[in-house]
C-alpha positions in Angstrom: 0.0 0.0 0.0 1.3 3.5 -0.9 0.0 7.0 -0.3 -3.5 8.1 -1.3 -3.9 8.0 -5.1 -3.9 11.4 -6.8 -7.5 11.4 -7.8 -8.7 10.3 -4.4 -6.7 13.1 -2.9 -8.1 15.6 -5.3 -11.7 14.6 -4.6 -11.2 14.5 -0.9 -9.4 17.8 -1.0 -12.3 19.5 -2.7 -14.6 17.9 -0.1 -12.5 19.2 2.8 -12.3 22.8 1.3 -16.1 22.7 0.8 -16.6 21.6 4.4 -14.2 24.4 5.7 -16.1 27.0 3.6 -19.5 25.9 4.9 -18.1 25.7 8.5 -16.8 29.3 8.4 -19.9 30.6 6.6 -22.4 28.9 9.0 -20.4 28.8 12.2 -22.8 31.2 14.0 -25.4 28.4 14.0 -23.1 26.2 16.2 -22.9 26.6 20.0 -19.5 28.0 20.9 -19.1 25.5 23.7 -20.0 21.9 23.0 -22.8 20.2 25.0 -20.7 17.1 26.0 -19.6 15.4 29.1 -16.0 14.3 29.9 -15.3 11.0 28.2 -18.0 11.3 25.5 -15.5 11.5 22.7 -13.3 8.7 23.9 -16.3 6.4 24.4 -17.4 7.1 20.8 -14.1 6.0 19.3 -12.5 2.5 19.2 -10.1 1.7 22.0 -7.4 0.7 19.5 -6.3 1.7 16.1 -7.4 -0.3 13.0 -5.2 -3.1 11.7 -6.4 -2.5 8.1 -6.7 0.9 6.5 -10.1 2.7 6.3 -11.5 4.8 3.5 -11.1 8.5 4.0 -14.9 8.9 3.6 -15.4 7.0 6.8 -12.7 9.1 8.6 -14.3 12.4 7.4 -17.7 11.1 8.5 -16.4 10.5 12.0 -14.8 13.9 12.0 -18.1 15.6 11.2 -20.2 13.4 13.5 -17.9 12.9 16.6 -15.1 15.5 16.6 -16.9 18.7 15.4 -19.9 18.5 17.8 -17.5 18.0 20.7 -15.2 20.9 19.7 -15.0 24.3 21.4 -15.1 26.6 18.4 -12.2 29.0 18.8 -12.8 30.2 15.3 -16.3 31.3 16.2 -17.0 35.1 16.0 -18.5 35.0 19.5 -15.7 33.1 21.2 -14.8 35.8 23.7 -12.9 33.7 26.3 -9.2 33.9 27.1 -8.0 35.9 24.1 -10.0 35.6 20.9 -8.0 34.0 18.1 -9.0 33.4 14.5 -7.6 31.6 11.5 -8.4 33.8 8.5 -9.0 32.3 5.0 -5.5 33.1 3.6 -3.9 31.6 6.7 -5.9 28.4 6.5 -4.9 28.0 2.8 -1.3 28.6 3.7 -1.4 26.0 6.4 -2.4 23.5 3.8 0.5 24.4 1.6 2.8 24.2 4.7 1.7 20.6 5.3 2.2 19.8 1.6 5.7 21.1 1.5 6.4 19.6 4.9 9.8 21.2 5.3 12.1 21.5 8.3 14.2 24.6 7.9 16.6 23.9 10.8 19.5 25.1 8.7 19.4 27.2 5.5 20.3 24.3 3.3 17.4 22.2 4.5 15.0 24.8 3.2 16.4 28.0 1.7 12.9 29.3 1.1 11.7 28.5 4.7 14.8 30.2 6.2 14.8 33.3 4.1 11.0 33.9 4.1 11.1 33.8 7.9 13.7 36.5 7.9 11.8 38.6 5.4 8.5 38.3 7.2 10.1 39.1 10.5 11.5 42.3 9.0 8.1 43.3 7.5 6.4 42.9 10.9 9.3 44.7 12.6 8.7 47.7 10.4 4.9 47.6 11.1 5.7 47.7 14.8 8.3 50.4 14.3 11.0 48.5 16.1 14.6 49.4 15.6 16.4 47.8 12.7 18.7 46.1 15.1 15.9 43.8 16.2 16.2 40.2 14.9 13.1 38.0 14.8 12.4 34.3 14.9 9.2 32.4 15.1 8.3 29.9 17.8 5.0 28.1 18.6 3.7 30.1 21.6 4.6 33.0 23.7 5.4 30.7 26.6 8.3 29.2 24.5 9.3 32.7 23.2 9.5 34.0 26.7 11.4 31.0 27.9 14.0 31.7 25.1 14.2 35.3 26.3 14.9 34.1 29.8 17.6 31.8 28.5 19.2 34.8 26.8 18.9 36.8 29.9 20.6 34.1 32.0 23.5 34.1 29.5 23.6 37.9 29.4 24.2 38.3 33.1 26.0 35.0 33.7 27.8 33.8 30.5 29.2 30.8 32.3 25.8 29.4 33.0 25.6 27.6 29.7 28.4 25.3 30.8 28.0 25.0 34.5 24.3 25.8 35.0 22.7 28.5 37.1 24.2 29.4 40.5 20.8 29.9 42.0 21.2 33.6 42.7 19.5 35.0 39.6 16.2 36.8 40.0 13.4 37.5 37.5 11.0 40.4 38.0 7.5 40.8 36.6 4.1 42.2 37.6 1.5 40.5 39.8 -0.7 40.3 36.6 2.0 38.9 34.3 1.3 35.8 32.4 2.2 32.5 34.1 4.7 31.8 31.3 7.2 34.1 32.9 7.2 32.1 36.1 7.0 28.8 34.3 9.9 29.7 32.1 12.0 30.6 35.1 11.1 27.2 36.6 12.0 25.4 33.3 15.5 26.8 32.9 16.6 26.4 36.5 16.2 29.9 37.9 13.5 28.6 40.1 10.0 29.7 41.2 11.3 31.2 44.4 13.5 33.6 42.4 10.6 35.2 40.6 9.4 38.5 42.1 5.8 39.6 41.4 5.9 43.4 41.5 2.9 45.2 43.0 0.5 47.0 40.6 -1.4 50.3 40.8 -5.2 50.8 40.6 -5.1 50.2 36.8 -3.3 46.9 37.4 0.0 48.2 35.9 3.4 47.4 37.4 4.6 50.1 39.8 8.2 51.2 38.8 9.1 52.3 42.3 8.1 48.9 43.7 10.3 47.3 41.1 13.3 49.4 42.2 12.7 48.5 45.8 12.7 44.8 45.1 15.9 44.9 43.0 17.7 46.9 45.7 16.6 44.4 48.4 17.8 41.5 46.3 21.2 43.1 45.7 21.6 43.6 49.4 21.4 39.9 50.1 23.7 38.8 47.2 21.0 38.2 44.6 21.6 39.2 41.0 18.9 40.8 38.8 18.6 38.7 35.7 15.5 39.7 33.8 12.7 42.2 34.1 9.4 41.4 32.2 6.9 44.3 31.7 3.7 43.4 29.9 1.9 45.3 27.2 -1.7 43.9 27.5 -1.9 41.6 30.5 -4.0 38.5 30.3 -6.5 39.4 33.0 -7.2 43.0 32.1 -4.9 44.0 29.1 -3.3 46.6 31.4 -0.2 48.2 30.0 2.9 48.4 32.2 4.8 51.7 32.0 7.5 50.2 29.7 9.7 53.3 29.4 10.0 53.7 33.2 10.5 50.0 33.8 13.2 49.8 31.1 15.1 52.7 32.6 15.2 51.1 36.0 16.1 47.6 34.7 19.0 49.0 32.7 20.4 50.7 35.8 20.8 47.4 37.4 22.2 45.5 34.3 19.2 43.2 33.8 17.9 41.9 30.5 14.5 43.5 29.6 11.9 41.3 27.9 8.6 42.9 26.9 5.6 40.5 26.9 3.5 42.0 24.1 2.0 38.6 23.0 -1.5 40.2 22.7 -1.2 43.9 23.2 1.8 44.7 21.0 -0.3 43.9 18.0 -2.1 47.1 18.5 1.2 49.0 18.2 0.6 49.0 14.5 -1.9 51.8 15.2 -0.2 55.2 15.3 -2.4 56.3 18.1 -1.3 53.4 20.3 2.4 53.1 19.3 3.4 54.9 22.6 2.7 51.7 24.5 6.0 50.5 23.2 8.0 53.6 24.1 11.3 52.4 25.5 11.4 49.3 23.4 14.6 50.6 21.7 16.3 50.2 25.1 14.9 46.7 25.9 16.5 43.5 24.8 13.6 41.4 23.6 9.9 41.5 22.8 7.3 38.7 22.1 4.2 39.3 19.9 1.8 36.6 18.8 0.3 36.9 15.3 -1.9 34.0 16.1 -3.7 36.2 18.6 -4.7 39.5 17.0 -3.2 39.2 13.5 -5.6 36.4 12.3 -2.9 33.8 11.7 -3.7 30.2 12.5 -2.3 29.0 15.7 0.6 28.5 16.4 2.8 31.5 15.5 4.7 33.5 18.1 7.5 35.9 17.2 10.4 36.6 19.5 12.4 39.8 18.6 15.8 40.6 20.2 18.3 43.3 19.6 21.0 40.9 21.0 20.7 37.9 18.7 24.4 37.3 19.4 23.5 36.5 23.1 20.7 34.2 22.1 22.9 32.4 19.7 25.8 32.2 22.2 23.4 30.6 24.8 21.9 28.0 22.5 24.0 27.2 19.4 25.2 23.7 19.3 26.2 22.2 15.9 27.0 18.5 15.6 28.9 17.4 12.6 25.9 16.0 10.8 24.3 19.4 10.7 27.3 21.3 9.3 27.0 22.7 5.8 29.2 24.5 3.3 27.1 27.6 3.7 27.2 28.0 7.5 29.6 31.1 7.3 27.3 33.0 5.0 23.7 32.3 6.0 21.5 32.3 9.1 20.7 28.9 10.5 17.7 29.5 12.6 18.3 26.4 14.7 21.1 28.3 16.4 18.6 30.7 18.0 16.3 28.2 19.8 16.0 25.0 21.7 14.0 23.1 19.0 15.9 21.7 16.1 12.8 21.2 14.0 11.3 24.3 12.5 7.9 24.3 10.8 7.4 26.7 7.9 5.3 29.0 10.1 6.3 32.1 8.2 4.4 31.0 5.1 1.0 31.6 6.8 2.0 34.9 8.3 3.3 36.0 4.9 0.0 35.1 3.3 -2.0 36.9 5.9 0.1 40.1 5.9 0.0 40.3 2.1 -3.8 39.6 2.0 -4.9 42.2 4.5 -2.0 44.7 4.3 -1.3 47.2 7.1 -4.4 49.2 6.4 -6.6 46.2 6.6 -5.2 45.1 9.9 -5.5 48.7 11.3 -9.1 48.9 10.3 -10.1 45.6 12.0 -8.2 46.4 15.2 -9.7 49.8 15.4 -13.2 48.3 15.1 -12.5 45.8 17.9 -11.2 48.5 20.2 -14.2 50.7 19.4 -16.7 47.9 20.1 -15.0 47.2 23.4 -15.3 50.9 24.3 -19.0 50.9 23.4 -19.6 47.7 25.4 -17.8 49.2 28.4 -20.0 52.3 28.3 -23.1 50.1 28.1 -22.0 48.0 31.1 -21.1 51.2 33.1 -24.6 52.5 32.4 -26.4 49.3 33.5 -28.0 49.4 36.9 -26.9 45.9 38.0 -23.4 45.6 36.5 -20.1 47.4 36.9 -16.8 47.5 35.2 -14.0 45.7 37.0 -11.0 47.2 35.3 -10.0 49.8 32.7 -10.3 48.5 29.1 -7.5 50.2 27.0 -7.7 47.6 24.2 -10.3 45.0 23.2 -11.0 43.2 26.4 -13.7 44.2 28.9 -13.8 43.0 32.5 -17.1 43.4 34.3 -19.2 41.9 37.1 -22.7 41.9 38.6 -23.1 44.0 41.7 -23.2 41.9 44.9 -21.5 38.6 45.8 -19.2 36.7 43.4 -21.7 33.9 43.0 -24.0 36.1 40.9 -21.3 37.0 38.4 -20.1 33.4 38.2 -23.7 32.2 37.6 -24.2 34.8 35.0 -21.1 33.7 33.1 -22.1 30.0 33.4 -25.6 30.7 32.1 -24.3 32.7 29.1 -21.8 29.9 28.3 -24.4 27.2 28.7 -26.7 28.9 26.2 -24.2 28.5 23.4 -24.4 32.0 22.1 -21.0 33.0 23.4 -18.1 31.7 25.4 -16.8 34.0 28.2 -14.0 33.4 30.7 -13.1 35.0 34.1 -10.4 36.3 36.3 -10.1 37.6 39.9 -9.3 41.2 40.5 -8.7 42.6 43.9 -10.2 39.4 45.4 -13.4 39.7 43.4 -14.7 37.5 40.5 -14.8 39.3 37.2 -16.1 38.2 33.8 -13.8 38.7 30.7 -15.2 39.4 27.3 -12.3 39.5 24.7 -12.8 40.7 21.1 -10.3 39.6 18.5 -11.8 37.4 15.9 -11.5 38.6 12.3 -15.1 37.7 11.5 -16.6 39.3 14.6 -19.1 42.1 13.9 -20.6 44.8 16.0 -23.9 42.9 15.7 -22.2 39.9 17.3 -21.1 41.9 20.3 -24.5 43.5 20.7 -26.1 40.0 20.6 -23.9 38.8 23.3 -24.7 42.0 25.4 -28.4 41.3 24.9 -27.8 37.7 26.1 -25.9 39.0 29.2 -28.7 41.4 30.1 -31.4 38.8 29.7 -29.5 36.3 31.9 -28.8 39.0 34.4 -32.5 39.9 34.5 -33.3 36.2 35.2 -30.8 36.3 38.1 
């Protein structure tokens, strides 16, 4: 038996594209959250793989009848939990081409197109974000991995011997109380340790307090600790608060620490001239992460790590066995030298498709709409007699709650989610439960947001 015959592949390919088209066209008819119980999918599938091959028609039928009904539809325009993501049409098509090419551009020679397109696309995005031309970009899967690589570079930056002997245990990482867990998890993974992560106090708008950062760094130095990395956030996960990057960068540089800006979500909005100030000070930082799979409509996964010290990242991670050496090594960029993974998917292809299809003006228009709809929703919540805003909403996320005990807000969220119209998530702010409604899907409309708002009001009235 060989691979699928060409005509079978062609026919099935048309069927798959037709299904995708119908799915995206009619997706609003599906509940965002599936109505299933734990174990339903497993019990519907055989307990062992088939000994003999099955026709693709049967596999696609099970996909439609078992997998899709049990799926949480992240690509739904009313998926408002966590951070909304969306795979746009050009990105979906590019993913198919990526699978067909199936390259691994670990070194330039293993895929010149994959290696060079990543460098070109990274430079395009760098220009959109108005980053200095000293910034070098590479694509990883998620912001958690990008941030881990920034921490590896930071460790080598302040302690160059750590690559060979390991960490001495005195390095400290600083981030805000509302930073993403990836900062702490990255410190755990590379041996800095959870106990050496300082969570800096925030102000009333949930932004890192620069003076509190300075005080923590001074206290650590007094007991023999060494500041390693400071991680301000542009668009925190709970509230999209924006840390005062310029002030944080200035303090961190005084103490010789690496500065990594977590802009996984919020930095996307820096392509808007009116919001570019959120990245003021980035020219004096060392690295930045931004996720095109969040607010740039690129299929997950696609996370970009920029650094103006690629030499440090390469020094920390480059390891070239003989079987990977090529005759071009002295004249090309081998992207494997800048990361832990050896294998590198052709992720830049989908970002290249998406950037070319929408263009800068297209992205700017959609992001402005999302931010405007969040502002409108915030005003409607503030005017409601039984609800209140739980945090400022500078970008496209709105945090709110019902007046009274937390149980009311939790029940409101659960009722909205159970109805299938939308999917909302939550956080805890100042000890109180808050509902999060994130806007970020390329197909979301103002009408979608207003329908969700009507659903929220109706369920609140029932409560």
